[in-house]
DRENPA-3360 file (N, C-alpha, C; in nm, 2 decimals, always signed):
BEGIN
1 = MIQTTSPK = +1.27/-0.41/+2.00/+1.16/-0.41/+1.90/+1.12/-0.55/+1.87 ~ +0.99/-0.57/+1.85/+0.94/-0.71/+1.81/+1.00/-0.75/+1.68 ~ +1.04/-0.88/+1.67/+1.09/-0.93/+1.55/+0.99/-1.03/+1.49 ~ +0.92/-0.99/+1.39/+0.82/-1.08/+1.33/+0.88/-1.18/+1.23 ~ +0.81/-1.29/+1.21/+0.86/-1.38/+1.11/+0.82/-1.33/+0.97 ~ +0.91/-1.34/+0.88/+0.89/-1.28/+0.74/+0.77/-1.34/+0.68 ~ +0.69/-1.26/+0.60/+0.57/-1.32/+0.53/+0.61/-1.43/+0.44 ~ +0.72/-1.42/+0.38/+0.76/-1.53/+0.28/+0.78/-1.66/+0.36;
9 = KLLEKYHL = +0.84/-1.66/+0.47/+0.86/-1.78/+0.55/+0.73/-1.84/+0.61 ~ +0.64/-1.75/+0.65/+0.51/-1.79/+0.70/+0.43/-1.85/+0.59 ~ +0.43/-1.79/+0.47/+0.36/-1.85/+0.36/+0.41/-1.99/+0.32 ~ +0.54/-2.00/+0.32/+0.60/-2.13/+0.29/+0.57/-2.23/+0.40 ~ +0.57/-2.19/+0.53/+0.54/-2.28/+0.64/+0.40/-2.34/+0.63 ~ +0.30/-2.26/+0.58/+0.16/-2.30/+0.57/+0.12/-2.34/+0.43 ~ +0.22/-2.34/+0.34/+0.19/-2.38/+0.20/+0.09/-2.29/+0.13 ~ +0.11/-2.16/+0.15/+0.01/-2.07/+0.09/+0.08/-1.97/-0.01;
17 = KPHKGLGQ = +0.00/-1.91/-0.09/+0.05/-1.80/-0.18/-0.03/-1.68/-0.16 ~ +0.02/-1.56/-0.19/-0.06/-1.44/-0.18/-0.18/-1.44/-0.27 ~ -0.29/-1.39/-0.23/-0.41/-1.39/-0.31/-0.42/-1.26/-0.38 ~ -0.40/-1.27/-0.51/-0.40/-1.15/-0.60/-0.53/-1.08/-0.60 ~ -0.64/-1.16/-0.60/-0.77/-1.11/-0.61/-0.81/-1.03/-0.48 ~ -0.74/-1.05/-0.37/-0.77/-0.98/-0.25/-0.67/-0.87/-0.23 ~ -0.58/-0.85/-0.33/-0.48/-0.74/-0.32/-0.38/-0.76/-0.21 ~ -0.34/-0.88/-0.19/-0.25/-0.91/-0.07/-0.11/-0.88/-0.10;
25 = NFLSDDTV = -0.05/-0.79/-0.03/+0.09/-0.76/-0.02/+0.12/-0.74/+0.13 ~ +0.20/-0.83/+0.18/+0.23/-0.83/+0.32/+0.35/-0.75/+0.36 ~ +0.33/-0.67/+0.47/+0.44/-0.59/+0.52/+0.54/-0.68/+0.59 ~ +0.67/-0.65/+0.56/+0.78/-0.74/+0.62/+0.88/-0.66/+0.69 ~ +0.87/-0.53/+0.71/+0.97/-0.44/+0.77/+0.92/-0.40/+0.91 ~ +0.99/-0.45/+1.01/+0.94/-0.43/+1.15/+0.95/-0.28/+1.19 ~ +1.04/-0.21/+1.14/+1.05/-0.06/+1.17/+0.93/+0.01/+1.12 ~ +0.88/-0.03/+0.99/+0.76/+0.03/+0.94/+0.64/-0.02/+1.02;
33 = LSGIADAA = +0.63/-0.14/+1.05/+0.52/-0.20/+1.13/+0.51/-0.13/+1.26 ~ +0.62/-0.10/+1.33/+0.62/-0.03/+1.46/+0.57/+0.11/+1.44 ~ +0.61/+0.17/+1.33/+0.57/+0.31/+1.30/+0.42/+0.32/+1.27 ~ +0.36/+0.22/+1.21/+0.22/+0.22/+1.18/+0.14/+0.20/+1.31 ~ +0.19/+0.11/+1.40/+0.13/+0.09/+1.53/+0.13/+0.22/+1.61 ~ +0.24/+0.29/+1.60/+0.26/+0.42/+1.67/+0.16/+0.52/+1.62 ~ +0.15/+0.52/+1.48/+0.06/+0.62/+1.42/-0.09/+0.60/+1.45 ~ -0.12/+0.48/+1.49/-0.26/+0.45/+1.53/-0.30/+0.52/+1.66;
41 = GIPEHAPA = -0.19/+0.56/+1.74/-0.21/+0.64/+1.86/-0.29/+0.57/+1.97 ~ -0.26/+0.45/+1.99/-0.34/+0.37/+2.09/-0.29/+0.40/+2.23 ~ -0.38/+0.46/+2.31/-0.33/+0.48/+2.45/-0.34/+0.36/+2.53 ~ -0.27/+0.36/+2.65/-0.27/+0.24/+2.73/-0.42/+0.20/+2.77 ~ -0.45/+0.07/+2.77/-0.58/+0.02/+2.81/-0.69/+0.06/+2.71 ~ -0.66/+0.09/+2.59/-0.76/+0.11/+2.49/-0.76/+0.00/+2.39 ~ -0.88/-0.03/+2.33/-0.89/-0.14/+2.23/-0.86/-0.09/+2.09 ~ -0.82/-0.19/+2.01/-0.79/-0.16/+1.87/-0.86/-0.25/+1.77;
49 = LEVGPGLG = -0.89/-0.20/+1.66/-0.95/-0.28/+1.55/-0.84/-0.29/+1.44 ~ -0.81/-0.41/+1.39/-0.72/-0.42/+1.28/-0.80/-0.48/+1.16 ~ -0.79/-0.41/+1.05/-0.86/-0.45/+0.93/-0.76/-0.52/+0.84 ~ -0.79/-0.64/+0.80/-0.70/-0.72/+0.71/-0.57/-0.75/+0.78 ~ -0.56/-0.83/+0.88/-0.44/-0.86/+0.95/-0.34/-0.95/+0.86 ~ -0.40/-1.01/+0.76/-0.31/-1.09/+0.68/-0.24/-1.21/+0.75 ~ -0.11/-1.20/+0.76/-0.03/-1.30/+0.83/+0.00/-1.26/+0.98 ~ -0.05/-1.14/+1.02/-0.04/-1.10/+1.16/+0.08/-1.02/+1.19;
57 = SLTRHLAE = +0.16/-0.97/+1.09/+0.28/-0.90/+1.12/+0.25/-0.77/+1.20 ~ +0.15/-0.69/+1.16/+0.11/-0.57/+1.23/+0.04/-0.60/+1.36 ~ -0.03/-0.71/+1.36/-0.11/-0.75/+1.48/-0.02/-0.77/+1.60 ~ +0.10/-0.82/+1.58/+0.20/-0.84/+1.69/+0.23/-0.70/+1.76 ~ +0.25/-0.60/+1.67/+0.29/-0.47/+1.72/+0.17/-0.41/+1.79 ~ +0.05/-0.43/+1.74/-0.07/-0.37/+1.80/-0.10/-0.44/+1.94 ~ -0.08/-0.57/+1.94/-0.11/-0.64/+2.07/-0.02/-0.60/+2.18 ~ +0.10/-0.55/+2.15/+0.20/-0.50/+2.25/+0.15/-0.37/+2.31;
65 = RAERVVAV = +0.07/-0.29/+2.23/+0.03/-0.16/+2.27/-0.12/-0.15/+2.32 ~ -0.21/-0.23/+2.26/-0.35/-0.22/+2.30/-0.39/-0.32/+2.40 ~ -0.49/-0.28/+2.48/-0.55/-0.38/+2.58/-0.61/-0.50/+2.51 ~ -0.67/-0.47/+2.39/-0.74/-0.58/+2.32/-0.73/-0.54/+2.17 ~ -0.71/-0.65/+2.09/-0.71/-0.63/+1.94/-0.81/-0.72/+1.88 ~ -0.90/-0.66/+1.80/-1.00/-0.74/+1.72/-0.95/-0.73/+1.58 ~ -0.91/-0.84/+1.52/-0.85/-0.85/+1.39/-0.95/-0.91/+1.29 ~ -0.99/-0.84/+1.19/-1.10/-0.89/+1.10/-1.03/-0.93/+0.97;
73 = ELDNDLIP = -1.04/-1.05/+0.93/-0.97/-1.11/+0.81/-1.08/-1.18/+0.72 ~ -1.07/-1.15/+0.59/-1.17/-1.20/+0.50/-1.12/-1.34/+0.44 ~ -0.99/-1.35/+0.42/-0.94/-1.47/+0.35/-0.95/-1.60/+0.44 ~ -1.03/-1.70/+0.39/-1.05/-1.82/+0.46/-0.92/-1.89/+0.49 ~ -0.82/-1.89/+0.40/-0.70/-1.96/+0.42/-0.61/-1.90/+0.53 ~ -0.63/-1.78/+0.56/-0.54/-1.71/+0.66/-0.60/-1.72/+0.81 ~ -0.73/-1.76/+0.82/-0.79/-1.77/+0.95/-0.72/-1.87/+1.04 ~ -0.70/-2.00/+0.99/-0.63/-2.10/+1.08/-0.49/-2.06/+1.11;
81 = VLRKEFSD = -0.42/-1.99/+1.01/-0.28/-1.94/+1.04/-0.28/-1.84/+1.15 ~ -0.37/-1.74/+1.14/-0.38/-1.64/+1.25/-0.41/-1.70/+1.38 ~ -0.51/-1.79/+1.39/-0.55/-1.85/+1.51/-0.44/-1.93/+1.58 ~ -0.36/-2.00/+1.49/-0.25/-2.07/+1.55/-0.13/-1.98/+1.59 ~ -0.10/-1.88/+1.51/+0.01/-1.79/+1.54/-0.02/-1.70/+1.66 ~ -0.15/-1.68/+1.69/-0.18/-1.59/+1.81/-0.25/-1.67/+1.92 ~ -0.23/-1.80/+1.92/-0.28/-1.88/+2.03/-0.22/-1.84/+2.16 ~ -0.11/-1.78/+2.16/-0.04/-1.74/+2.28/-0.07/-1.59/+2.32;
89 = CPNVEIVH = -0.16/-1.53/+2.25/-0.19/-1.39/+2.27/-0.34/-1.38/+2.32 ~ -0.37/-1.38/+2.44/-0.51/-1.37/+2.49/-0.58/-1.24/+2.46 ~ -0.50/-1.14/+2.43/-0.57/-1.01/+2.40/-0.59/-0.99/+2.25 ~ -0.57/-1.09/+2.17/-0.60/-1.08/+2.03/-0.72/-1.17/+1.99 ~ -0.82/-1.12/+1.93/-0.94/-1.19/+1.88/-0.94/-1.19/+1.73 ~ -0.94/-1.31/+1.67/-0.94/-1.32/+1.52/-1.09/-1.33/+1.48 ~ -1.14/-1.25/+1.39/-1.27/-1.25/+1.34/-1.27/-1.28/+1.19 ~ -1.34/-1.38/+1.15/-1.34/-1.42/+1.01/-1.46/-1.35/+0.95;
97 = GDILEFSP = -1.44/-1.25/+0.86/-1.55/-1.18/+0.80/-1.50/-1.07/+0.71 ~ -1.60/-1.01/+0.65/-1.58/-0.89/+0.56/-1.60/-0.76/+0.64 ~ -1.50/-0.68/+0.64/-1.50/-0.56/+0.72/-1.62/-0.47/+0.69 ~ -1.67/-0.48/+0.57/-1.79/-0.40/+0.53/-1.92/-0.45/+0.59 ~ -1.91/-0.57/+0.64/-2.03/-0.63/+0.71/-2.00/-0.64/+0.86 ~ -1.89/-0.60/+0.90/-1.85/-0.60/+1.04/-1.91/-0.49/+1.12 ~ -1.97/-0.51/+1.23/-2.03/-0.41/+1.31/-1.95/-0.37/+1.43 ~ -1.87/-0.26/+1.43/-1.79/-0.22/+1.55/-1.88/-0.21/+1.67;
105 = DEYFADGD = -2.00/-0.17/+1.66/-2.09/-0.15/+1.77/-2.10/-0.28/+1.86 ~ -2.09/-0.39/+1.80/-2.10/-0.52/+1.87/-1.97/-0.55/+1.95 ~ -1.86/-0.49/+1.91/-1.73/-0.53/+1.97/-1.67/-0.41/+2.06 ~ -1.72/-0.29/+2.03/-1.67/-0.17/+2.10/-1.78/-0.09/+2.15 ~ -1.88/-0.15/+2.21/-2.00/-0.09/+2.26/-1.97/+0.02/+2.37 ~ -1.86/+0.00/+2.44/-1.82/+0.09/+2.55/-1.76/+0.22/+2.51 ~ -1.74/+0.23/+2.37/-1.69/+0.36/+2.33/-1.57/+0.35/+2.24 ~ -1.47/+0.44/+2.27/-1.36/+0.47/+2.17/-1.27/+0.35/+2.15;
113 = YYVAANIP = -1.23/+0.34/+2.02/-1.13/+0.24/+1.98/-1.04/+0.30/+1.87 ~ -0.94/+0.23/+1.84/-0.84/+0.28/+1.74/-0.82/+0.18/+1.63 ~ -0.80/+0.23/+1.51/-0.80/+0.15/+1.39/-0.66/+0.15/+1.33 ~ -0.61/+0.03/+1.29/-0.50/+0.02/+1.20/-0.53/-0.08/+1.09 ~ -0.49/-0.05/+0.97/-0.53/-0.13/+0.86/-0.43/-0.12/+0.74 ~ -0.41/-0.23/+0.67/-0.34/-0.24/+0.55/-0.44/-0.29/+0.45 ~ -0.50/-0.19/+0.37/-0.61/-0.23/+0.29/-0.59/-0.21/+0.14 ~ -0.64/-0.29/+0.05/-0.63/-0.27/-0.09/-0.70/-0.14/-0.14;
121 = YYITSAVI = -0.64/-0.07/-0.24/-0.69/+0.06/-0.28/-0.84/+0.06/-0.32 ~ -0.88/-0.06/-0.37/-1.02/-0.06/-0.43/-1.13/-0.06/-0.33 ~ -1.10/-0.08/-0.20/-1.20/-0.07/-0.10/-1.17/+0.04/+0.00 ~ -1.07/+0.12/-0.02/-1.03/+0.22/+0.07/-1.15/+0.31/+0.11 ~ -1.21/+0.37/+0.01/-1.32/+0.47/+0.04/-1.44/+0.40/+0.12 ~ -1.47/+0.28/+0.07/-1.58/+0.21/+0.14/-1.55/+0.17/+0.28 ~ -1.43/+0.13/+0.31/-1.39/+0.09/+0.45/-1.39/+0.22/+0.54 ~ -1.34/+0.33/+0.49/-1.33/+0.45/+0.57/-1.47/+0.49/+0.61;
129 = RHLLEGKA = -1.56/+0.50/+0.51/-1.69/+0.55/+0.54/-1.77/+0.46/+0.63 ~ -1.75/+0.33/+0.61/-1.82/+0.23/+0.69/-1.78/+0.25/+0.84 ~ -1.65/+0.27/+0.86/-1.61/+0.28/+1.00/-1.65/+0.42/+1.06 ~ -1.65/+0.52/+0.98/-1.67/+0.65/+1.03/-1.82/+0.68/+1.05 ~ -1.91/+0.60/+0.99/-2.05/+0.63/+1.00/-2.12/+0.54/+1.11 ~ -2.05/+0.46/+1.17/-2.11/+0.37/+1.28/-2.14/+0.45/+1.40 ~ -2.21/+0.39/+1.49/-2.24/+0.45/+1.62/-2.12/+0.45/+1.71 ~ -2.05/+0.33/+1.71/-1.92/+0.33/+1.79/-1.81/+0.37/+1.69;
137 = RPKQLALT = -1.77/+0.50/+1.71/-1.68/+0.56/+1.62/-1.54/+0.55/+1.67 ~ -1.44/+0.52/+1.59/-1.30/+0.52/+1.63/-1.25/+0.66/+1.67 ~ -1.15/+0.67/+1.75/-1.09/+0.80/+1.78/-0.99/+0.84/+1.67 ~ -0.92/+0.74/+1.62/-0.81/+0.76/+1.52/-0.79/+0.64/+1.44 ~ -0.75/+0.67/+1.31/-0.73/+0.56/+1.22/-0.59/+0.58/+1.16 ~ -0.52/+0.47/+1.14/-0.39/+0.47/+1.07/-0.41/+0.36/+0.95 ~ -0.42/+0.41/+0.83/-0.45/+0.32/+0.72/-0.33/+0.32/+0.62 ~ -0.28/+0.20/+0.59/-0.18/+0.18/+0.49/-0.25/+0.17/+0.35;
145 = VQKEVAER = -0.22/+0.26/+0.26/-0.29/+0.26/+0.13/-0.18/+0.30/+0.03 ~ -0.22/+0.29/-0.10/-0.13/+0.34/-0.20/-0.09/+0.48/-0.18 ~ +0.03/+0.52/-0.21/+0.08/+0.66/-0.18/-0.01/+0.76/-0.26 ~ -0.05/+0.73/-0.38/-0.13/+0.82/-0.46/-0.27/+0.84/-0.39 ~ -0.33/+0.73/-0.34/-0.46/+0.74/-0.27/-0.44/+0.82/-0.14 ~ -0.33/+0.80/-0.07/-0.31/+0.88/+0.05/-0.30/+1.03/+0.02 ~ -0.24/+1.06/-0.09/-0.23/+1.20/-0.12/-0.36/+1.26/-0.16 ~ -0.44/+1.18/-0.23/-0.58/+1.22/-0.26/-0.66/+1.25/-0.14;
153 = ICAAPGKM = -0.65/+1.16/-0.04/-0.73/+1.17/+0.08/-0.69/+1.30/+0.16 ~ -0.56/+1.34/+0.15/-0.52/+1.46/+0.23/-0.51/+1.58/+0.15 ~ -0.57/+1.58/+0.03/-0.56/+1.69/-0.06/-0.63/+1.82/-0.01 ~ -0.58/+1.94/-0.04/-0.64/+2.06/+0.00/-0.73/+2.11/-0.12 ~ -0.82/+2.21/-0.09/-0.90/+2.27/-0.20/-0.82/+2.31/-0.31 ~ -0.86/+2.28/-0.43/-0.78/+2.29/-0.55/-0.76/+2.16/-0.61 ~ -0.74/+2.06/-0.52/-0.72/+1.92/-0.57/-0.81/+1.82/-0.49 ~ -0.92/+1.88/-0.44/-1.01/+1.79/-0.36/-1.08/+1.69/-0.46;
161 = SLLSLSVQ = -1.12/+1.58/-0.40/-1.20/+1.48/-0.47/-1.31/+1.43/-0.38 ~ -1.40/+1.35/-0.43/-1.51/+1.30/-0.34/-1.44/+1.22/-0.23 ~ -1.33/+1.15/-0.25/-1.26/+1.07/-0.15/-1.21/+1.16/-0.04 ~ -1.14/+1.27/-0.07/-1.08/+1.36/+0.03/-1.20/+1.42/+0.11 ~ -1.30/+1.46/+0.04/-1.42/+1.53/+0.11/-1.48/+1.43/+0.20 ~ -1.49/+1.30/+0.16/-1.56/+1.20/+0.25/-1.48/+1.17/+0.37 ~ -1.35/+1.19/+0.37/-1.27/+1.17/+0.49/-1.26/+1.29/+0.57 ~ -1.23/+1.41/+0.51/-1.20/+1.53/+0.58/-1.32/+1.59/+0.65;
169 = VYGKADIP = -1.44/+1.55/+0.61/-1.56/+1.59/+0.68/-1.57/+1.53/+0.82 ~ -1.50/+1.42/+0.84/-1.50/+1.34/+0.97/-1.38/+1.37/+1.06 ~ -1.26/+1.41/+1.00/-1.14/+1.43/+1.08/-1.03/+1.49/+1.00 ~ -0.92/+1.52/+1.07/-0.80/+1.58/+1.01/-0.71/+1.47/+0.96 ~ -0.67/+1.47/+0.84/-0.59/+1.37/+0.78/-0.45/+1.42/+0.75 ~ -0.35/+1.33/+0.77/-0.21/+1.37/+0.73/-0.14/+1.24/+0.70 ~ -0.02/+1.25/+0.65/+0.06/+1.13/+0.61/+0.19/+1.13/+0.69 ~ +0.20/+1.05/+0.80/+0.32/+1.05/+0.88/+0.43/+0.95/+0.83;
177 = IIIPADAF = +0.39/+0.86/+0.74/+0.49/+0.76/+0.69/+0.47/+0.73/+0.54 ~ +0.58/+0.74/+0.47/+0.59/+0.69/+0.33/+0.65/+0.55/+0.34 ~ +0.59/+0.45/+0.27/+0.65/+0.31/+0.27/+0.69/+0.27/+0.13 ~ +0.82/+0.24/+0.12/+0.87/+0.20/-0.02/+0.81/+0.06/-0.05 ~ +0.80/+0.04/-0.18/+0.74/-0.08/-0.23/+0.81/-0.21/-0.18 ~ +0.94/-0.19/-0.16/+1.02/-0.31/-0.12/+1.01/-0.35/+0.03 ~ +0.92/-0.28/+0.10/+0.89/-0.32/+0.24/+0.78/-0.42/+0.24 ~ +0.73/-0.46/+0.12/+0.62/-0.55/+0.11/+0.67/-0.68/+0.05;
185 = YPVPNVDS = +0.59/-0.79/+0.07/+0.61/-0.91/+0.00/+0.47/-0.97/-0.04 ~ +0.45/-1.00/-0.17/+0.53/-0.96/-0.28/+0.54/-0.81/-0.30 ~ +0.64/-0.77/-0.37/+0.67/-0.62/-0.39/+0.57/-0.57/-0.49 ~ +0.49/-0.47/-0.45/+0.39/-0.41/-0.54/+0.46/-0.32/-0.64 ~ +0.38/-0.26/-0.73/+0.43/-0.18/-0.84/+0.45/-0.03/-0.79 ~ +0.39/+0.00/-0.68/+0.39/+0.14/-0.63/+0.42/+0.15/-0.49 ~ +0.47/+0.27/-0.44/+0.49/+0.29/-0.30/+0.36/+0.31/-0.23 ~ +0.36/+0.30/-0.10/+0.25/+0.32/-0.02/+0.27/+0.43/+0.09;
193 = AVVRIALY = +0.17/+0.46/+0.16/+0.18/+0.56/+0.27/+0.08/+0.53/+0.38 ~ +0.11/+0.58/+0.50/+0.01/+0.57/+0.61/-0.07/+0.70/+0.61 ~ -0.20/+0.69/+0.61/-0.28/+0.80/+0.63/-0.33/+0.80/+0.78 ~ -0.31/+0.90/+0.85/-0.36/+0.91/+0.99/-0.47/+1.01/+0.99 ~ -0.59/+0.96/+1.04/-0.71/+1.04/+1.05/-0.75/+1.05/+1.19 ~ -0.73/+1.17/+1.25/-0.77/+1.21/+1.38/-0.92/+1.26/+1.38 ~ -1.01/+1.19/+1.43/-1.15/+1.22/+1.41/-1.19/+1.34/+1.50 ~ -1.28/+1.43/+1.45/-1.34/+1.53/+1.53/-1.44/+1.47/+1.62;
201 = DEPLVPRE = -1.47/+1.54/+1.73/-1.57/+1.49/+1.82/-1.70/+1.47/+1.75 ~ -1.73/+1.56/+1.66/-1.85/+1.55/+1.57/-1.81/+1.59/+1.43 ~ -1.87/+1.53/+1.33/-1.83/+1.56/+1.19/-1.86/+1.71/+1.16 ~ -1.80/+1.76/+1.06/-1.82/+1.90/+1.02/-1.96/+1.93/+0.96 ~ -2.03/+1.82/+0.92/-2.16/+1.83/+0.87/-2.25/+1.75/+0.97 ~ -2.37/+1.81/+1.01/-2.46/+1.74/+1.10/-2.49/+1.60/+1.05 ~ -2.50/+1.50/+1.13/-2.52/+1.36/+1.09/-2.65/+1.35/+1.01 ~ -2.76/+1.42/+1.05/-2.89/+1.41/+0.98/-2.88/+1.47/+0.84;
209 = KMDDFFAL = -2.78/+1.55/+0.81/-2.77/+1.61/+0.68/-2.66/+1.54/+0.59 ~ -2.60/+1.44/+0.65/-2.49/+1.38/+0.58/-2.53/+1.32/+0.44 ~ -2.64/+1.25/+0.43/-2.68/+1.20/+0.30/-2.70/+1.31/+0.20 ~ -2.76/+1.42/+0.24/-2.79/+1.53/+0.15/-2.65/+1.59/+0.11 ~ -2.56/+1.60/+0.20/-2.43/+1.65/+0.17/-2.36/+1.57/+0.07 ~ -2.36/+1.44/+0.08/-2.28/+1.36/-0.01/-2.36/+1.35/-0.15 ~ -2.49/+1.36/-0.15/-2.56/+1.36/-0.27/-2.53/+1.48/-0.35 ~ -2.52/+1.59/-0.28/-2.48/+1.72/-0.35/-2.33/+1.71/-0.40;
217 = AKAGFGQK = -2.24/+1.66/-0.32/-2.10/+1.65/-0.36/-2.09/+1.55/-0.48 ~ -2.16/+1.44/-0.48/-2.15/+1.35/-0.59/-2.20/+1.42/-0.72 ~ -2.30/+1.50/-0.71/-2.35/+1.57/-0.82/-2.24/+1.67/-0.87 ~ -2.18/+1.74/-0.78/-2.07/+1.83/-0.82/-1.95/+1.77/-0.88 ~ -1.91/+1.65/-0.83/-1.79/+1.58/-0.88/-1.83/+1.49/-1.00 ~ -1.96/+1.48/-1.03/-2.00/+1.39/-1.13/-1.94/+1.41/-1.27 ~ -1.91/+1.53/-1.30/-1.85/+1.56/-1.43/-1.73/+1.66/-1.40 ~ -1.62/+1.61/-1.36/-1.51/+1.69/-1.31/-1.46/+1.80/-1.40;
225 = RKTLRNSL = -1.47/+1.77/-1.53/-1.42/+1.87/-1.63/-1.51/+1.99/-1.65 ~ -1.63/+1.97/-1.60/-1.73/+2.08/-1.62/-1.73/+2.18/-1.50 ~ -1.78/+2.30/-1.52/-1.80/+2.39/-1.42/-1.91/+2.34/-1.32 ~ -1.91/+2.40/-1.20/-2.01/+2.35/-1.11/-2.15/+2.39/-1.16 ~ -2.16/+2.50/-1.23/-2.30/+2.53/-1.29/-2.35/+2.42/-1.38 ~ -2.26/+2.37/-1.47/-2.30/+2.27/-1.56/-2.32/+2.13/-1.50 ~ -2.22/+2.10/-1.40/-2.23/+1.97/-1.34/-2.35/+1.96/-1.25 ~ -2.38/+2.06/-1.17/-2.50/+2.05/-1.09/-2.63/+2.05/-1.17;
233 = SSNLHISG = -2.63/+2.13/-1.28/-2.75/+2.13/-1.36/-2.77/+1.99/-1.42 ~ -2.67/+1.93/-1.47/-2.68/+1.80/-1.53/-2.72/+1.69/-1.43 ~ -2.65/+1.69/-1.32/-2.67/+1.57/-1.22/-2.78/+1.59/-1.12 ~ -2.82/+1.71/-1.10/-2.94/+1.74/-1.02/-3.07/+1.76/-1.10 ~ -3.05/+1.75/-1.23/-3.16/+1.77/-1.32/-3.24/+1.90/-1.30 ~ -3.16/+2.00/-1.29/-3.22/+2.14/-1.28/-3.16/+2.22/-1.39 ~ -3.23/+2.33/-1.42/-3.18/+2.42/-1.53/-3.05/+2.49/-1.49 ~ -2.97/+2.53/-1.59/-2.85/+2.60/-1.57/-2.87/+2.72/-1.49;
241 = TDAEEKLR = -2.98/+2.79/-1.52/-3.01/+2.91/-1.45/-3.03/+2.89/-1.30 ~ -3.11/+2.78/-1.27/-3.13/+2.74/-1.13/-3.00/+2.70/-1.05 ~ -2.92/+2.63/-1.13/-2.79/+2.59/-1.07/-2.70/+2.71/-1.04 ~ -2.70/+2.81/-1.13/-2.62/+2.93/-1.11/-2.68/+3.01/-0.99 ~ -2.81/+3.02/-0.98/-2.87/+3.10/-0.87/-2.83/+3.03/-0.74 ~ -2.84/+2.90/-0.73/-2.81/+2.83/-0.61/-2.66/+2.85/-0.57 ~ -2.57/+2.85/-0.67/-2.43/+2.88/-0.64/-2.41/+3.02/-0.59 ~ -2.46/+3.11/-0.66/-2.44/+3.25/-0.62/-2.50/+3.28/-0.48;
249 = AAGIDPMR = -2.61/+3.22/-0.45/-2.67/+3.24/-0.32/-2.58/+3.19/-0.21 ~ -2.50/+3.09/-0.24/-2.40/+3.04/-0.14/-2.27/+3.11/-0.15 ~ -2.26/+3.22/-0.24/-2.14/+3.29/-0.25/-2.03/+3.22/-0.32 ~ -2.07/+3.14/-0.42/-1.97/+3.06/-0.50/-1.98/+3.09/-0.65 ~ -1.87/+3.12/-0.71/-1.87/+3.15/-0.85/-1.91/+3.03/-0.93 ~ -2.02/+3.04/-1.01/-2.07/+2.92/-1.09/-1.97/+2.86/-1.18 ~ -1.86/+2.94/-1.22/-1.76/+2.89/-1.31/-1.65/+2.81/-1.24 ~ -1.65/+2.80/-1.11/-1.55/+2.72/-1.04/-1.58/+2.57/-1.06;
257 = RAETLTIE = -1.48/+2.49/-1.03/-1.50/+2.34/-1.04/-1.50/+2.28/-0.90 ~ -1.56/+2.16/-0.89/-1.58/+2.09/-0.76/-1.46/+2.08/-0.68 ~ -1.34/+2.05/-0.74/-1.22/+2.03/-0.67/-1.17/+2.15/-0.59 ~ -1.22/+2.27/-0.62/-1.17/+2.39/-0.56/-1.25/+2.43/-0.43 ~ -1.37/+2.36/-0.41/-1.45/+2.40/-0.30/-1.40/+2.35/-0.16 ~ -1.42/+2.43/-0.06/-1.39/+2.38/+0.08/-1.51/+2.31/+0.13 ~ -1.50/+2.24/+0.24/-1.61/+2.18/+0.31/-1.71/+2.28/+0.35 ~ -1.67/+2.39/+0.40/-1.76/+2.50/+0.44/-1.84/+2.55/+0.33;
265 = EWTRLME = -1.78/+2.56/+0.21/-1.86/+2.60/+0.09/-1.96/+2.50/+0.05 ~ -1.92/+2.37/+0.05/-2.02/+2.26/+0.02/-2.14/+2.27/+0.12 ~ -2.11/+2.30/+0.25/-2.21/+2.30/+0.35/-2.31/+2.42/+0.32 ~ -2.25/+2.54/+0.28/-2.34/+2.65/+0.25/-2.42/+2.62/+0.13 ~ -2.37/+2.55/+0.03/-2.44/+2.52/-0.09/-2.56/+2.42/-0.06 ~ -2.54/+2.34/+0.04/-2.65/+2.25/+0.08/-2.77/+2.32/+0.14 ~ -2.75/+2.44/+0.19/-2.86/+2.50/+0.27/-2.96/+2.56/+0.17;
% end
């Protein structure tokens, strides 16, 4: 197994400190790092995208598996570190930029690629949707997020949220790895988990209807404590009677709440 340099030693070497504003907690357990790289499911001769390589601990494991690794890092201070540490790895390309402004189409125009990322919870939803809605779509993602966020992403009807809906419409999500807080440096306050998302060949909702689908879902989840009848009435600016008729036409009890609906039911409601 690859033995990476500990994040603490690398930070000391380059006279750096973790950037709290960017939610930086660096993984330091090689067994976990290897497991994340495995969860990404990268076949031989396939390219990989890494979001937020940080000090490059996961990058080493990805480079061993992927034909090419494109690592996108936002932190100015870490770019020279990454470029120096990976000067001996011709299959690793360090890109300085914001993943939300990064265009996978420009780097993976030939088709399928695989994603691995250790991302702060506050941009989880935005990053996932950005990657899943591009023309060059990944085949699979392995995302390290807070354990609670991972559980929300993988939730079943009854505990669904806008986040779980926005992921599960694109692929099947599961949690292959739980990561204890002490596997990171500095140690965060909560445990983390890896969410693996195996993408469907096509989303469960036609692409041309995706905006309408999410507009409806946002209206339904807009007031979680309310019934769908009241939430849709309020957020779609229609009468309660019209909202009830719309729900009944889709075979949905108006007294249900948004978190109980399946993707199929949301799709029927959109029609």
